[in-house]
Structure formats: C-alpha cells, structure tokens
PDB file of N, CA, C and O in Angstrom:
ATOM      1  N   ALA A   1       0.504  -1.027   0.058  1.00  0.00           N
ATOM      2  CA  ALA A   1      -0.273   0.057  -0.036  1.00  0.00           C
ATOM      3  C   ALA A   1       1.223   1.046  -0.070  1.00  0.00           C
ATOM      4  O   ALA A   1       1.008   1.757  -1.052  1.00  0.00           O
ATOM      5  N   ARG A   2       1.769   1.208   0.148  1.00  0.00           N
ATOM      6  CA  ARG A   2       3.120   2.543   0.473  1.00  0.00           C
ATOM      7  C   ARG A   2       4.103   2.323  -0.716  1.00  0.00           C
ATOM      8  O   ARG A   2       5.161   2.910  -0.946  1.00  0.00           O
ATOM      9  N   GLY A   3       3.538   1.411  -1.357  1.00  0.00           N
ATOM     10  CA  GLY A   3       4.822   1.652  -2.891  1.00  0.00           C
ATOM     11  C   GLY A   3       5.881   1.122  -2.718  1.00  0.00           C
ATOM     12  O   GLY A   3       6.653   1.106  -3.677  1.00  0.00           O
ATOM     13  N   ARG A   4       6.266   0.550  -1.542  1.00  0.00           N
ATOM     14  CA  ARG A   4       7.632   0.053  -1.267  1.00  0.00           C
ATOM     15  C   ARG A   4       8.121  -1.016  -1.743  1.00  0.00           C
ATOM     16  O   ARG A   4       9.301  -1.329  -1.589  1.00  0.00           O
ATOM     17  N   VAL A   5       7.015  -1.912  -2.568  1.00  0.00           N
ATOM     18  CA  VAL A   5       7.034  -3.099  -2.707  1.00  0.00           C
ATOM     19  C   VAL A   5       6.646  -3.441  -4.306  1.00  0.00           C
ATOM     20  O   VAL A   5       5.712  -2.876  -4.874  1.00  0.00           O
ATOM     21  N   GLU A   6       7.307  -4.219  -4.803  1.00  0.00           N
ATOM     22  CA  GLU A   6       6.446  -4.484  -6.359  1.00  0.00           C
ATOM     23  C   GLU A   6       5.809  -6.252  -6.377  1.00  0.00           C
ATOM     24  O   GLU A   6       6.276  -7.286  -5.898  1.00  0.00           O
ATOM     25  N   ARG A   7       4.747  -6.008  -7.044  1.00  0.00           N
ATOM     26  CA  ARG A   7       4.433  -7.640  -7.153  1.00  0.00           C
ATOM     27  C   ARG A   7       4.315  -7.735  -8.410  1.00  0.00           C
ATOM     28  O   ARG A   7       4.117  -6.744  -9.113  1.00  0.00           O
ATOM     29  N   ARG A   8       4.422  -8.995  -8.897  1.00  0.00           N
ATOM     30  CA  ARG A   8       4.077  -9.462 -10.641  1.00  0.00           C
ATOM     31  C   ARG A   8       3.912 -11.097 -10.761  1.00  0.00           C
ATOM     32  O   ARG A   8       4.680 -11.929 -10.278  1.00  0.00           O
ATOM     33  N   PRO A   9       2.876 -11.315 -11.425  1.00  0.00           N
ATOM     34  CA  PRO A   9       2.615 -13.088 -11.773  1.00  0.00           C
ATOM     35  C   PRO A   9       4.135 -13.837 -12.046  1.00  0.00           C
ATOM     36  O   PRO A   9       4.983 -13.226 -12.697  1.00  0.00           O
ATOM     37  N   ASP A  10       4.342 -14.839 -11.646  1.00  0.00           N
ATOM     38  CA  ASP A  10       5.248 -15.852 -11.971  1.00  0.00           C
ATOM     39  C   ASP A  10       5.255 -15.989 -13.215  1.00  0.00           C
ATOM     40  O   ASP A  10       4.195 -16.541 -13.513  1.00  0.00           O
ATOM     41  N   PRO A  11       5.958 -15.764 -14.257  1.00  0.00           N
ATOM     42  CA  PRO A  11       5.513 -16.376 -15.668  1.00  0.00           C
ATOM     43  C   PRO A  11       5.799 -17.366 -15.723  1.00  0.00           C
ATOM     44  O   PRO A  11       5.401 -17.846 -16.785  1.00  0.00           O
ATOM     45  N   ASP A  12       6.500 -18.287 -14.933  1.00  0.00           N
ATOM     46  CA  ASP A  12       6.299 -19.874 -14.476  1.00  0.00           C
ATOM     47  C   ASP A  12       5.199 -20.926 -13.899  1.00  0.00           C
ATOM     48  O   ASP A  12       4.941 -22.100 -14.167  1.00  0.00           O
ATOM     49  N   ASP A  13       4.746 -20.115 -13.121  1.00  0.00           N
ATOM     50  CA  ASP A  13       3.758 -20.368 -11.985  1.00  0.00           C
ATOM     51  C   ASP A  13       2.755 -19.171 -11.986  1.00  0.00           C
ATOM     52  O   ASP A  13       3.076 -18.046 -11.602  1.00  0.00           O
ATOM     53  N   ARG A  14       1.492 -19.508 -12.458  1.00  0.00           N
ATOM     54  CA  ARG A  14       0.670 -17.859 -12.130  1.00  0.00           C
ATOM     55  C   ARG A  14      -0.228 -17.721 -10.892  1.00  0.00           C
ATOM     56  O   ARG A  14      -0.787 -16.707 -10.474  1.00  0.00           O
ATOM     57  N   ARG A  15      -0.244 -19.257 -10.290  1.00  0.00           N
ATOM     58  CA  ARG A  15      -0.130 -18.919  -8.657  1.00  0.00           C
ATOM     59  C   ARG A  15       0.265 -18.441  -7.461  1.00  0.00           C
ATOM     60  O   ARG A  15      -0.154 -18.254  -6.319  1.00  0.00           O
ATOM     61  N   ARG A  16       1.518 -18.271  -8.341  1.00  0.00           N
ATOM     62  CA  ARG A  16       2.469 -17.358  -7.580  1.00  0.00           C
ATOM     63  C   ARG A  16       2.760 -16.110  -8.113  1.00  0.00           C
ATOM     64  O   ARG A  16       2.746 -15.763  -9.294  1.00  0.00           O
ATOM     65  N   LEU A  17       3.186 -15.088  -6.507  1.00  0.00           N
ATOM     66  CA  LEU A  17       3.281 -13.631  -6.951  1.00  0.00           C
ATOM     67  C   LEU A  17       5.019 -13.342  -6.860  1.00  0.00           C
ATOM     68  O   LEU A  17       5.386 -13.697  -5.739  1.00  0.00           O
ATOM     69  N   LEU A  18       5.682 -13.044  -7.325  1.00  0.00           N
ATOM     70  CA  LEU A  18       6.848 -12.375  -7.453  1.00  0.00           C
ATOM     71  C   LEU A  18       7.112 -11.437  -6.358  1.00  0.00           C
ATOM     72  O   LEU A  18       6.126 -10.712  -6.217  1.00  0.00           O
ATOM     73  N   LEU A  19       7.906 -11.200  -5.651  1.00  0.00           N
ATOM     74  CA  LEU A  19       7.908  -9.972  -4.721  1.00  0.00           C
ATOM     75  C   LEU A  19       9.364  -9.102  -5.206  1.00  0.00           C
ATOM     76  O   LEU A  19      10.343  -9.795  -5.483  1.00  0.00           O
ATOM     77  N   THR A  20       9.467  -7.782  -5.290  1.00  0.00           N
ATOM     78  CA  THR A  20      10.852  -6.954  -5.503  1.00  0.00           C
ATOM     79  C   THR A  20      10.387  -5.822  -4.781  1.00  0.00           C
ATOM     80  O   THR A  20       9.245  -5.569  -4.396  1.00  0.00           O
ATOM     81  N   LEU A  21      11.577  -5.096  -4.639  1.00  0.00           N
ATOM     82  CA  LEU A  21      11.436  -3.357  -3.598  1.00  0.00           C
ATOM     83  C   LEU A  21      11.565  -2.426  -4.980  1.00  0.00           C
ATOM     84  O   LEU A  21      12.341  -2.266  -5.922  1.00  0.00           O
ATOM     85  N   SER A  22      10.730  -2.093  -4.651  1.00  0.00           N
ATOM     86  CA  SER A  22      10.300  -0.820  -5.795  1.00  0.00           C
ATOM     87  C   SER A  22      11.749   0.396  -5.345  1.00  0.00           C
ATOM     88  O   SER A  22      12.438   0.537  -4.335  1.00  0.00           O
ATOM     89  N   ALA A  23      11.706   0.962  -6.455  1.00  0.00           N
ATOM     90  CA  ALA A  23      13.013   2.424  -6.015  1.00  0.00           C
ATOM     91  C   ALA A  23      12.755   2.900  -4.813  1.00  0.00           C
ATOM     92  O   ALA A  23      13.669   3.217  -4.052  1.00  0.00           O
ATOM     93  N   GLU A  24      11.346   3.022  -4.457  1.00  0.00           N
ATOM     94  CA  GLU A  24      11.480   3.345  -3.149  1.00  0.00           C
ATOM     95  C   GLU A  24      12.163   2.840  -2.071  1.00  0.00           C
ATOM     96  O   GLU A  24      13.173   3.206  -1.469  1.00  0.00           O
ATOM     97  N   GLY A  25      11.012   1.453  -1.893  1.00  0.00           N
ATOM     98  CA  GLY A  25      11.653   0.404  -1.248  1.00  0.00           C
ATOM     99  C   GLY A  25      13.071  -0.080  -0.887  1.00  0.00           C
ATOM    100  O   GLY A  25      13.392  -0.688   0.135  1.00  0.00           O
ATOM    101  N   ALA A  26      14.021   0.376  -2.115  1.00  0.00           N
ATOM    102  CA  ALA A  26      15.319   0.195  -1.999  1.00  0.00           C
ATOM    103  C   ALA A  26      16.018   1.189  -1.815  1.00  0.00           C
ATOM    104  O   ALA A  26      17.214   0.926  -1.942  1.00  0.00           O
ATOM    105  N   ALA A  27      15.754   2.456  -1.515  1.00  0.00           N
ATOM    106  CA  ALA A  27      16.091   4.080  -0.994  1.00  0.00           C
ATOM    107  C   ALA A  27      15.875   3.568   0.447  1.00  0.00           C
ATOM    108  O   ALA A  27      16.854   3.571   1.193  1.00  0.00           O
ATOM    109  N   LEU A  28      14.484   3.056   0.985  1.00  0.00           N
ATOM    110  CA  LEU A  28      14.691   3.179   1.838  1.00  0.00           C
ATOM    111  C   LEU A  28      15.127   1.973   3.010  1.00  0.00           C
ATOM    112  O   LEU A  28      15.252   2.137   4.223  1.00  0.00           O
ATOM    113  N   ALA A  29      15.320   0.640   2.165  1.00  0.00           N
ATOM    114  CA  ALA A  29      16.451  -0.298   3.424  1.00  0.00           C
ATOM    115  C   ALA A  29      17.716   0.361   2.755  1.00  0.00           C
ATOM    116  O   ALA A  29      18.650  -0.175   3.352  1.00  0.00           O
ATOM    117  N   GLY A  30      18.097   0.993   2.091  1.00  0.00           N
ATOM    118  CA  GLY A  30      19.052   1.887   2.164  1.00  0.00           C
ATOM    119  C   GLY A  30      19.423   2.698   2.963  1.00  0.00           C
ATOM    120  O   GLY A  30      20.641   2.830   3.086  1.00  0.00           O
ATOM    121  N   ARG A  31      18.629   3.429   3.688  1.00  0.00           N
ATOM    122  CA  ARG A  31      18.789   4.183   4.814  1.00  0.00           C
ATOM    123  C   ARG A  31      18.531   3.136   6.208  1.00  0.00           C
ATOM    124  O   ARG A  31      19.198   3.285   7.231  1.00  0.00           O
ATOM    125  N   VAL A  32      17.683   2.286   6.100  1.00  0.00           N
ATOM    126  CA  VAL A  32      17.656   1.742   7.638  1.00  0.00           C
ATOM    127  C   VAL A  32      19.015   0.775   8.244  1.00  0.00           C
ATOM    128  O   VAL A  32      19.385   0.470   9.378  1.00  0.00           O
ATOM    129  N   ALA A  33      19.644   0.415   6.524  1.00  0.00           N
ATOM    130  CA  ALA A  33      20.656  -0.345   6.949  1.00  0.00           C
ATOM    131  C   ALA A  33      21.745   0.204   7.222  1.00  0.00           C
ATOM    132  O   ALA A  33      22.585  -0.381   7.906  1.00  0.00           O
ATOM    133  N   GLU A  34      22.009   1.908   6.550  1.00  0.00           N
ATOM    134  CA  GLU A  34      22.947   2.350   7.177  1.00  0.00           C
ATOM    135  C   GLU A  34      23.006   3.041   8.674  1.00  0.00           C
ATOM    136  O   GLU A  34      24.088   3.230   9.230  1.00  0.00           O
ATOM    137  N   ARG A  35      21.714   3.411   9.293  1.00  0.00           N
ATOM    138  CA  ARG A  35      21.460   3.354  10.540  1.00  0.00           C
ATOM    139  C   ARG A  35      21.586   2.794  11.472  1.00  0.00           C
ATOM    140  O   ARG A  35      21.864   3.041  12.645  1.00  0.00           O
ATOM    141  N   GLY A  36      21.253   1.588  10.611  1.00  0.00           N
ATOM    142  CA  GLY A  36      21.434   0.296  11.504  1.00  0.00           C
ATOM    143  C   GLY A  36      23.322   0.141  12.009  1.00  0.00           C
ATOM    144  O   GLY A  36      23.697   0.188  13.180  1.00  0.00           O
ATOM    145  N   LEU A  37      24.201  -0.029  10.875  1.00  0.00           N
ATOM    146  CA  LEU A  37      25.040   0.455  10.743  1.00  0.00           C
ATOM    147  C   LEU A  37      25.650   1.287  11.851  1.00  0.00           C
ATOM    148  O   LEU A  37      26.376   0.771  12.701  1.00  0.00           O
ATOM    149  N   GLU A  38      25.278   2.905  11.834  1.00  0.00           N
ATOM    150  CA  GLU A  38      25.491   3.641  12.423  1.00  0.00           C
ATOM    151  C   GLU A  38      25.346   3.078  13.956  1.00  0.00           C
ATOM    152  O   GLU A  38      26.426   3.053  14.546  1.00  0.00           O
ATOM    153  N   ILE A  39      24.208   2.617  14.722  1.00  0.00           N
ATOM    154  CA  ILE A  39      23.411   2.457  15.437  1.00  0.00           C
ATOM    155  C   ILE A  39      24.892   1.007  16.178  1.00  0.00           C
ATOM    156  O   ILE A  39      25.489   1.187  17.239  1.00  0.00           O
ATOM    157  N   SER A  40      24.979   0.516  15.818  1.00  0.00           N
ATOM    158  CA  SER A  40      25.589  -0.789  15.760  1.00  0.00           C
ATOM    159  C   SER A  40      27.472  -0.390  16.274  1.00  0.00           C
ATOM    160  O   SER A  40      28.404  -1.054  16.728  1.00  0.00           O
ATOM    161  N   ALA A  41      27.282   0.874  15.921  1.00  0.00           N
ATOM    162  CA  ALA A  41      29.086   1.423  16.036  1.00  0.00           C
ATOM    163  C   ALA A  41      28.992   2.474  17.103  1.00  0.00           C
ATOM    164  O   ALA A  41      30.051   2.908  17.557  1.00  0.00           O
ATOM    165  N   LYS A  42      27.979   2.885  17.506  1.00  0.00           N
ATOM    166  CA  LYS A  42      27.639   3.524  18.620  1.00  0.00           C
ATOM    167  C   LYS A  42      27.537   2.296  19.939  1.00  0.00           C
ATOM    168  O   LYS A  42      27.885   2.591  21.082  1.00  0.00           O
ATOM    169  N   THR A  43      27.164   1.306  19.681  1.00  0.00           N
ATOM    170  CA  THR A  43      27.048   0.306  20.512  1.00  0.00           C
ATOM    171  C   THR A  43      28.096  -0.657  21.261  1.00  0.00           C
ATOM    172  O   THR A  43      27.947  -1.254  22.327  1.00  0.00           O
ATOM    173  N   LEU A  44      29.298  -0.632  20.316  1.00  0.00           N
ATOM    174  CA  LEU A  44      29.977  -1.719  20.634  1.00  0.00           C
ATOM    175  C   LEU A  44      30.938  -0.981  20.464  1.00  0.00           C
ATOM    176  O   LEU A  44      32.013  -1.551  20.281  1.00  0.00           O
ATOM    177  N   GLU A  45      30.918   0.720  20.456  1.00  0.00           N
ATOM    178  CA  GLU A  45      31.859   1.714  21.110  1.00  0.00           C
ATOM    179  C   GLU A  45      32.911   1.476  22.026  1.00  0.00           C
ATOM    180  O   GLU A  45      34.117   1.385  21.797  1.00  0.00           O
ATOM    181  N   PRO A  46      32.179   1.370  23.294  1.00  0.00           N
ATOM    182  CA  PRO A  46      33.015   0.984  24.681  1.00  0.00           C
ATOM    183  C   PRO A  46      33.959   0.160  24.892  1.00  0.00           C
ATOM    184  O   PRO A  46      34.869   0.230  25.717  1.00  0.00           O
ATOM    185  N   LEU A  47      33.628  -0.976  23.796  1.00  0.00           N
ATOM    186  CA  LEU A  47      34.300  -1.992  23.824  1.00  0.00           C
ATOM    187  C   LEU A  47      35.811  -1.887  22.970  1.00  0.00           C
ATOM    188  O   LEU A  47      36.033  -1.132  22.024  1.00  0.00           O
ATOM    189  N   SER A  48      36.990  -3.089  23.727  1.00  0.00           N
ATOM    190  CA  SER A  48      37.867  -2.805  22.693  1.00  0.00           C
ATOM    191  C   SER A  48      37.692  -3.485  21.419  1.00  0.00           C
ATOM    192  O   SER A  48      36.587  -3.706  20.922  1.00  0.00           O
ATOM    193  N   PRO A  49      38.669  -3.771  20.965  1.00  0.00           N
ATOM    194  CA  PRO A  49      38.481  -5.065  19.485  1.00  0.00           C
ATOM    195  C   PRO A  49      38.439  -6.298  19.738  1.00  0.00           C
ATOM    196  O   PRO A  49      37.675  -6.945  19.021  1.00  0.00           O
ATOM    197  N   ALA A  50      39.091  -6.934  20.641  1.00  0.00           N
ATOM    198  CA  ALA A  50      38.797  -7.733  21.218  1.00  0.00           C
ATOM    199  C   ALA A  50      37.555  -8.619  21.549  1.00  0.00           C
ATOM    200  O   ALA A  50      37.143  -9.730  21.218  1.00  0.00           O
ATOM    201  N   GLU A  51      37.042  -7.306  22.589  1.00  0.00           N
ATOM    202  CA  GLU A  51      35.597  -7.585  23.221  1.00  0.00           C
ATOM    203  C   GLU A  51      34.479  -7.511  22.358  1.00  0.00           C
ATOM    204  O   GLU A  51      33.415  -8.108  22.522  1.00  0.00           O
ATOM    205  N   ARG A  52      34.819  -6.632  21.290  1.00  0.00           N
ATOM    206  CA  ARG A  52      33.963  -6.770  20.250  1.00  0.00           C
ATOM    207  C   ARG A  52      33.921  -8.198  19.738  1.00  0.00           C
ATOM    208  O   ARG A  52      33.150  -9.094  20.083  1.00  0.00           O
ATOM    209  N   ASP A  53      34.726  -8.225  19.007  1.00  0.00           N
ATOM    210  CA  ASP A  53      34.834  -9.658  18.349  1.00  0.00           C
ATOM    211  C   ASP A  53      34.258 -11.080  19.390  1.00  0.00           C
ATOM    212  O   ASP A  53      33.524 -11.995  19.017  1.00  0.00           O
ATOM    213  N   THR A  54      34.837 -10.891  20.697  1.00  0.00           N
ATOM    214  CA  THR A  54      34.053 -12.137  21.495  1.00  0.00           C
ATOM    215  C   THR A  54      32.583 -11.700  21.731  1.00  0.00           C
ATOM    216  O   THR A  54      31.778 -12.595  21.989  1.00  0.00           O
ATOM    217  N   PHE A  55      32.102 -10.273  21.662  1.00  0.00           N
ATOM    218  CA  PHE A  55      30.875 -10.239  22.015  1.00  0.00           C
ATOM    219  C   PHE A  55      29.981 -10.914  21.106  1.00  0.00           C
ATOM    220  O   PHE A  55      29.135 -11.769  21.368  1.00  0.00           O
ATOM    221  N   LEU A  56      30.431 -10.185  19.532  1.00  0.00           N
ATOM    222  CA  LEU A  56      30.115 -10.197  18.545  1.00  0.00           C
ATOM    223  C   LEU A  56      29.581 -11.533  17.982  1.00  0.00           C
ATOM    224  O   LEU A  56      28.460 -11.711  17.506  1.00  0.00           O
ATOM    225  N   ARG A  57      30.828 -12.679  18.153  1.00  0.00           N
ATOM    226  CA  ARG A  57      30.924 -14.212  18.085  1.00  0.00           C
ATOM    227  C   ARG A  57      29.766 -14.844  19.307  1.00  0.00           C
ATOM    228  O   ARG A  57      29.026 -15.786  19.020  1.00  0.00           O
ATOM    229  N   LEU A  58      29.746 -14.298  20.431  1.00  0.00           N
ATOM    230  CA  LEU A  58      28.776 -14.750  21.380  1.00  0.00           C
ATOM    231  C   LEU A  58      27.028 -14.504  20.515  1.00  0.00           C
ATOM    232  O   LEU A  58      26.041 -15.223  20.366  1.00  0.00           O
ATOM    233  N   LEU A  59      27.319 -13.405  20.207  1.00  0.00           N
ATOM    234  CA  LEU A  59      25.836 -13.180  19.853  1.00  0.00           C
ATOM    235  C   LEU A  59      25.349 -14.033  18.076  1.00  0.00           C
ATOM    236  O   LEU A  59      24.253 -14.309  17.588  1.00  0.00           O
ATOM    237  N   ARG A  60      26.586 -14.184  17.637  1.00  0.00           N
ATOM    238  CA  ARG A  60      26.262 -15.436  16.181  1.00  0.00           C
ATOM    239  C   ARG A  60      25.798 -16.625  17.175  1.00  0.00           C
ATOM    240  O   ARG A  60      24.677 -17.100  16.993  1.00  0.00           O
ATOM    241  N   GLN A  61      26.400 -16.996  17.948  1.00  0.00           N
ATOM    242  CA  GLN A  61      26.356 -18.104  18.597  1.00  0.00           C
ATOM    243  C   GLN A  61      24.685 -18.454  19.108  1.00  0.00           C
ATOM    244  O   GLN A  61      23.922 -19.281  18.608  1.00  0.00           O
ATOM    245  N   LEU A  62      24.436 -17.551  20.234  1.00  0.00           N
ATOM    246  CA  LEU A  62      23.035 -17.221  20.143  1.00  0.00           C
ATOM    247  C   LEU A  62      22.129 -17.363  19.135  1.00  0.00           C
ATOM    248  O   LEU A  62      21.267 -18.240  19.183  1.00  0.00           O
ATOM    249  N   SER A  63      22.197 -16.837  18.513  1.00  0.00           N
ATOM    250  CA  SER A  63      21.300 -16.640  17.270  1.00  0.00           C
ATOM    251  C   SER A  63      21.223 -18.240  15.533  1.00  0.00           C
ATOM    252  O   SER A  63      20.488 -18.416  14.562  1.00  0.00           O
ATOM    253  N   ASP A  64      21.961 -18.664  15.886  1.00  0.00           N
ATOM    254  CA  ASP A  64      22.196 -20.080  15.253  1.00  0.00           C
ATOM    255  C   ASP A  64      21.321 -21.025  15.755  1.00  0.00           C
ATOM    256  O   ASP A  64      21.376 -22.189  15.360  1.00  0.00           O
TER     257      ASP A  64
END
C-alpha cells in the first residue's frame, strides 16, 4: 500500500506472485541499513576490538 514493494505474477507459475523492492523500497532499505550500522558502531564503541569480536561471536552463537 505504501509503494515499497512491487508484485507481479510468476511467468512459470501464475498461482504465485513475485515480490521485489520498488525504487522507493530499495532507497528506504539502504537508509535503514546505514542507520543500523551507525547504531551498532555506537553500541560497540565502549568495547575494545577483542571484546567486540568476542561479543559478536557470542551473539552469532545465540542466534544459530
């Protein structure tokens, strides 16, 4: 409804819809990703490089 996703029928299977980001959706995703990286950098700032590595490794372990 906000114009961020485009949908079209799958040419191989008309029962299925293919979804892609519109130009507006892709721009928004880029801005959100940039902001996420900034927030992550500020969050990790108080940690030493070794602590950051350990912290991120542990987070990956929890998410697996």
